[in-house]
Every structure is written in C-alpha cells, then in structure tokens.
Backbone as CSV, one residue per row, in Angstrom:
resi,resn,N_x,N_y,N_z,CA_x,CA_y,CA_z,C_x,C_y,C_z
1,MET,57.026,212.326,-32.486,57.018,211.493,-33.810,55.819,210.767,-34.215
2,LYS,54.986,210.547,-32.620,53.788,209.520,-33.306,52.611,211.569,-34.214
3,ILE,53.110,212.201,-33.440,51.960,213.305,-34.623,52.345,213.119,-36.043
4,LEU,53.974,212.840,-36.453,54.016,212.866,-37.932,53.337,211.400,-38.584
5,ILE,53.785,210.707,-37.296,53.230,209.659,-37.955,51.406,209.162,-38.662
6,ARG,50.951,209.945,-37.462,49.110,209.805,-37.497,49.099,211.384,-38.821
7,LEU,49.841,211.817,-38.147,49.573,213.578,-39.348,49.472,212.362,-41.460
8,PHE,50.683,211.346,-41.249,51.124,210.629,-42.521,49.843,209.872,-43.147
9,PHE,49.344,209.072,-42.284,48.712,207.738,-42.031,46.878,208.894,-42.239
10,LYS,46.695,209.797,-42.003,45.529,210.590,-42.096,45.313,211.385,-43.850
11,THR,46.997,211.671,-43.624,47.442,212.534,-44.957,46.755,211.407,-46.343
12,LEU,47.018,210.144,-45.859,46.781,208.718,-47.086,45.451,208.180,-47.342
13,ARG,45.155,208.506,-45.970,43.887,208.342,-46.285,42.840,209.164,-47.055
14,LEU,43.068,210.810,-46.882,42.612,211.658,-47.057,42.963,211.941,-48.917
15,VAL,43.814,211.234,-49.553,44.381,211.181,-50.764,43.746,209.968,-51.329
16,LEU,44.053,208.671,-50.599,43.614,207.494,-51.509,42.205,206.921,-51.042
17,GLY,41.231,207.658,-50.658,39.980,207.468,-50.513,38.721,207.952,-51.402
18,PRO,39.052,208.761,-51.522,38.207,208.931,-53.394,38.635,207.722,-54.274
19,PHE,39.808,207.309,-54.410,40.359,206.212,-55.562,39.779,204.836,-54.855
20,MET,39.246,204.681,-53.433,39.275,203.343,-53.000,37.766,203.378,-52.965
21,LEU,36.847,204.589,-52.885,35.382,204.283,-53.554,35.110,204.910,-54.579
22,ILE,35.794,205.010,-55.233,35.810,204.754,-57.365,35.350,203.742,-57.448
23,TRP,37.018,202.857,-57.072,37.407,201.189,-57.264,36.319,200.632,-56.645
24,GLU,35.717,200.902,-55.479,34.024,199.808,-55.312,33.151,199.768,-56.564
25,VAL,32.574,201.435,-56.718,31.952,201.129,-57.805,32.410,200.577,-58.764
26,LEU,32.809,200.761,-59.599,33.720,200.363,-60.722,33.640,198.671,-60.697
27,SER,34.349,198.368,-59.353,34.567,196.915,-59.339,33.511,195.195,-59.022
28,ARG,32.527,196.219,-58.272,31.431,195.105,-57.549,30.543,194.825,-59.077
29,ALA,30.173,193.441,-58.461,29.421,192.474,-59.511,27.737,192.876,-59.671
30,LYS,27.426,192.460,-60.939,25.818,193.137,-61.229,25.352,192.731,-60.024
31,PRO,23.836,193.005,-59.376,23.308,192.408,-58.391,22.520,191.252,-59.108
32,VAL,21.737,191.110,-57.775,21.340,189.411,-58.189,19.772,189.539,-58.300
33,VAL,18.831,189.341,-59.607,17.522,189.728,-60.067,16.630,188.885,-59.090
34,ARG,15.904,189.228,-58.104,14.799,188.114,-57.709,13.063,188.825,-58.154
35,GLN,12.422,187.434,-58.432,10.760,187.957,-58.909,10.883,188.906,-57.818
36,PRO,9.925,190.072,-57.638,9.041,190.801,-56.978,8.712,190.473,-55.494
37,ALA,8.296,189.688,-55.622,7.298,188.860,-54.231,8.279,188.784,-53.193
38,GLN,9.585,187.841,-53.789,10.803,186.986,-53.558,11.882,188.814,-52.914
39,GLN,12.007,189.833,-53.582,13.186,190.918,-53.534,11.821,191.490,-52.184
40,ALA,10.551,191.372,-51.990,9.939,192.262,-51.315,10.029,191.302,-49.734
41,GLN,10.305,189.776,-49.549,10.303,189.061,-48.327,11.725,189.618,-47.852
42,VAL,12.741,189.990,-49.091,14.013,190.197,-48.573,13.957,191.568,-48.059
43,ASP,13.481,192.455,-48.872,13.346,193.869,-48.315,13.213,193.873,-46.720
44,GLN,11.740,193.007,-46.903,11.210,192.645,-45.018,12.340,192.095,-44.367
45,ALA,12.612,191.497,-44.389,14.029,190.362,-43.764,14.729,191.543,-43.483
46,CYS,15.519,192.526,-44.432,16.213,193.603,-44.181,15.766,194.739,-42.786
47,ARG,15.209,194.659,-42.689,14.471,196.201,-42.012,15.263,195.716,-40.439
48,GLY,15.833,194.499,-40.341,16.264,194.162,-39.013,18.031,194.447,-39.239
49,LEU,18.389,194.688,-40.003,19.820,194.956,-40.354,19.964,195.800,-40.357
50,VAL,21.074,196.596,-39.593,21.761,198.097,-39.860,23.315,196.906,-40.048
51,LEU,24.278,198.011,-40.977,25.868,197.882,-40.987,26.203,199.474,-40.328
52,TYR,27.143,199.012,-39.246,27.847,200.101,-38.816,29.511,200.041,-39.670
53,GLN,29.969,200.819,-40.772,31.166,201.366,-41.590,32.018,202.379,-41.048
54,PHE,33.009,202.097,-41.689,33.384,203.556,-42.164,33.170,203.895,-43.136
55,GLN,33.326,204.878,-44.163,33.349,204.327,-45.655,34.842,204.396,-46.447
56,THR,35.718,204.544,-46.165,36.912,204.311,-46.518,37.771,202.539,-46.315
57,CYS,36.982,202.538,-45.218,37.746,200.816,-44.433,37.253,199.570,-45.560
58,PRO,38.981,199.535,-46.001,38.577,198.441,-46.902,37.439,197.299,-46.936
59,PHE,37.973,196.732,-45.402,36.802,195.484,-45.269,35.340,196.119,-45.099
60,CYS,35.103,197.186,-45.099,33.925,197.399,-44.960,33.606,197.448,-46.503
61,ILE,34.066,197.904,-47.600,33.743,198.382,-48.664,33.748,197.088,-49.457
62,LYS,34.190,195.547,-48.611,34.388,194.521,-49.079,32.862,193.832,-48.832
63,VAL,32.342,194.250,-48.269,31.072,193.855,-47.193,29.872,194.975,-48.004
64,ARG,30.442,195.594,-48.332,29.198,197.238,-49.082,29.353,196.084,-50.451
65,LYS,30.466,195.362,-51.093,29.934,195.186,-52.379,29.366,193.748,-52.417
66,GLU,29.430,193.013,-51.319,28.468,191.817,-51.479,27.459,191.926,-50.845
67,ILE,26.813,193.687,-50.038,25.803,193.992,-50.241,25.124,193.984,-51.794
68,HIS,26.055,194.583,-51.827,25.501,194.983,-53.242,24.512,194.296,-54.206
69,ARG,26.114,192.692,-54.449,25.325,191.682,-55.134,24.514,191.245,-54.415
70,LEU,23.835,190.834,-53.925,22.782,190.692,-52.927,21.792,191.105,-53.027
71,ALA,21.192,192.337,-53.677,20.715,193.525,-53.592,19.694,193.377,-52.424
72,LEU,20.460,193.702,-51.273,19.969,194.372,-49.767,19.860,195.014,-49.348
73,PRO,18.922,196.045,-49.631,18.804,197.186,-48.852,18.784,197.293,-47.045
74,ILE,20.415,197.265,-47.032,20.770,197.481,-45.181,20.647,199.048,-44.733
75,GLU,20.137,199.096,-43.754,20.997,200.609,-43.516,22.066,200.554,-43.025
76,ARG,22.330,201.724,-43.342,24.619,201.842,-43.227,24.855,202.888,-42.140
77,ARG,25.216,202.849,-41.219,25.397,203.524,-40.217,27.688,204.068,-39.819
78,ASP,27.142,205.719,-40.569,29.213,206.249,-40.572,28.859,206.110,-39.164
79,ALA,29.665,204.914,-38.303,30.587,204.675,-37.118,31.948,205.407,-36.560
80,GLN,32.350,206.138,-38.147,33.754,206.628,-37.624,33.068,208.353,-37.577
81,HIS,32.304,209.402,-38.088,32.260,210.382,-38.347,30.718,210.699,-36.881
82,ASP,30.088,210.107,-37.106,28.196,210.348,-36.160,28.859,209.764,-34.881
83,LEU,29.457,210.797,-34.197,29.539,210.143,-32.327,28.808,209.113,-31.452
84,GLN,27.101,209.301,-32.179,26.102,208.435,-31.487,26.393,207.382,-32.285
85,ASN,26.234,206.970,-33.403,26.551,205.795,-34.321,27.844,204.959,-33.647
86,LYS,29.142,205.763,-33.202,30.278,204.783,-32.463,29.580,204.551,-30.900
87,ALA,29.199,205.692,-30.564,28.396,205.039,-28.996,28.005,204.086,-29.262
88,ASP,26.612,204.003,-29.706,25.743,202.762,-29.977,26.552,201.510,-30.371
89,LEU,27.299,201.519,-31.020,28.280,200.780,-31.726,29.386,199.820,-30.369
90,LEU,29.704,200.884,-30.159,31.063,200.383,-28.474,29.829,199.689,-27.816
91,GLN,28.702,201.018,-27.498,27.881,199.593,-26.485,27.218,198.284,-27.194
92,GLY,26.532,198.481,-27.683,26.162,197.271,-28.702,27.023,195.889,-28.351
93,SER,28.401,196.267,-29.670,29.380,194.871,-29.885,30.728,194.606,-28.565
94,GLY,30.587,196.010,-27.744,31.575,195.452,-26.983,32.846,196.260,-27.364
95,ARG,32.786,196.616,-28.837,33.742,196.888,-29.217,33.610,198.610,-30.131
96,ASP,34.598,199.211,-30.799,34.428,199.644,-32.295,35.279,200.017,-33.480
97,GLN,35.085,198.628,-33.730,35.846,197.415,-34.989,34.323,197.545,-36.056
98,VAL,34.788,197.829,-37.026,34.157,197.668,-37.776,34.678,196.543,-39.380
99,PRO,33.711,196.084,-40.130,32.203,196.286,-40.405,31.705,195.491,-39.128
100,CYS,30.260,196.132,-38.115,29.606,195.317,-37.929,28.311,194.810,-37.763
101,LEU,27.991,194.343,-38.526,26.378,193.854,-38.492,25.487,193.675,-37.193
102,LYS,24.449,194.470,-37.439,23.299,194.247,-36.291,22.339,193.969,-36.573
103,VAL,22.157,192.529,-36.060,21.063,191.837,-36.490,19.950,192.418,-35.495
104,THR,18.548,192.243,-35.800,17.402,192.888,-34.696,16.844,191.491,-35.430
105,ASP,16.024,189.528,-35.101,15.270,189.480,-34.930,13.582,190.139,-34.809
106,ALA,12.744,189.333,-34.996,11.665,189.575,-34.713,11.195,189.958,-33.690
107,SER,11.430,188.840,-32.762,10.934,188.657,-31.151,11.776,189.423,-30.332
108,GLY,12.309,190.125,-31.612,13.836,191.907,-30.770,15.670,191.625,-29.904
109,GLN,15.114,189.774,-29.872,16.728,189.879,-29.910,17.392,190.546,-31.108
110,VAL,19.011,191.221,-30.109,19.587,191.175,-31.202,20.983,190.405,-30.695
111,GLN,22.138,190.680,-31.886,23.206,190.083,-32.392,23.919,190.773,-33.178
112,TRP,25.424,190.787,-32.512,26.160,191.502,-33.406,27.306,190.642,-33.850
113,ILE,27.854,190.819,-35.147,28.402,190.354,-36.177,29.441,191.436,-36.291
114,THR,30.501,191.147,-36.041,32.042,192.190,-36.534,32.633,190.619,-37.542
115,GLU,33.633,191.153,-37.773,34.815,190.801,-39.446,33.769,190.423,-40.192
116,SER,34.569,190.921,-41.166,34.037,191.430,-42.590,33.045,189.824,-43.148
117,GLY,34.453,188.978,-42.925,34.746,187.011,-43.588,32.831,186.644,-42.524
118,ALA,32.920,186.879,-41.278,31.696,186.943,-40.907,30.028,187.488,-40.979
119,VAL,30.665,188.458,-41.465,29.660,188.946,-42.031,28.894,188.647,-43.451
120,ILE,29.900,188.258,-44.088,29.266,188.163,-45.554,28.901,186.704,-45.239
121,ASN,29.997,185.860,-44.979,28.675,184.427,-44.890,27.585,184.458,-44.196
122,TYR,26.966,185.348,-43.061,26.403,185.533,-42.689,24.918,186.103,-44.009
123,LEU,25.419,186.542,-44.322,24.709,187.297,-45.301,24.004,186.657,-46.660
124,ASN,25.290,185.441,-47.007,25.221,184.612,-48.200,24.156,183.301,-47.218
125,GLN,24.841,183.251,-46.353,23.605,181.747,-46.321,22.374,182.354,-45.773
126,ARG,21.800,183.201,-45.422,20.874,183.935,-44.961,20.014,184.234,-46.733
127,PHE,20.393,184.969,-47.457,19.791,185.790,-48.689,20.375,185.080,-49.976
128,ALA,21.413,184.669,-50.038,21.956,183.750,-51.144,20.772,182.964,-52.061
129,THR,21.002,183.921,-53.622,19.950,182.336,-54.427,20.410,181.411,-54.706
130,ALA,20.010,180.444,-55.209,20.858,179.202,-55.447,20.432,178.630,-56.928
C-alpha cells in the first residue's frame, strides 16, 4: 500500500509540475528597475547568496517569484536531483528542507535561512527599494 501511495504522489508531481512552472512564469510581477550603479551593487551583494531548491516545490516557486520581482541574480542549486547539493544542504543547515538560502558574508561567515517566509523577509529587508 505504501508503494502505491508513493507512486500516486510521484505521478501527480510529474503531471502537475509543468503546469506549476508555467504558472510561475505567467504570474510573476515585473522586476524592479534600478539605476545601473545601484543594480551593480545589488549584483555584488548577491554573489554571497545561494538558493537550495526543488524545481516544482510551491514554496520554492514563491521564493523564486520574489527573487524575480526584486531583480536579484541569486545562484540556484537543485537539491532534489543533485546529490552533492543535497548533501551540502544537509551538512550546512542540518536539514534537507527547501527552500533554503545560504548567506555568506564578506568575512566568510555562513548563515542558513529556511522557510519561504523567512527567506522572503530577509530578501525584502536587504534589497527592497523604497
């Protein structure tokens, strides 16, 4: 019975996944527009950010839409299909929960932010334009 339940949900994800990705693209807001010098500073600040995600996770989609809205060039790593990324996520944050934002500051200190709401709050506090 357990195998049938897993098979059902795997099939459901395979069928709904493409529709979720299309909806992500169609429903996202226009990105903010910054002056070139200001955008260059944002681009530099984003070099220390990495988002660990699953492609069709609804919470990851929510975070990616906010990243797009804020026009942030954040590196994304697939923690579902790439075993090395999954191992890095598990070792760094202690859990294999996504979305998870790895924040590395200028001194090399690393902070892991889990939960989509916490990631979005962090990004808005750090990069939102007035």
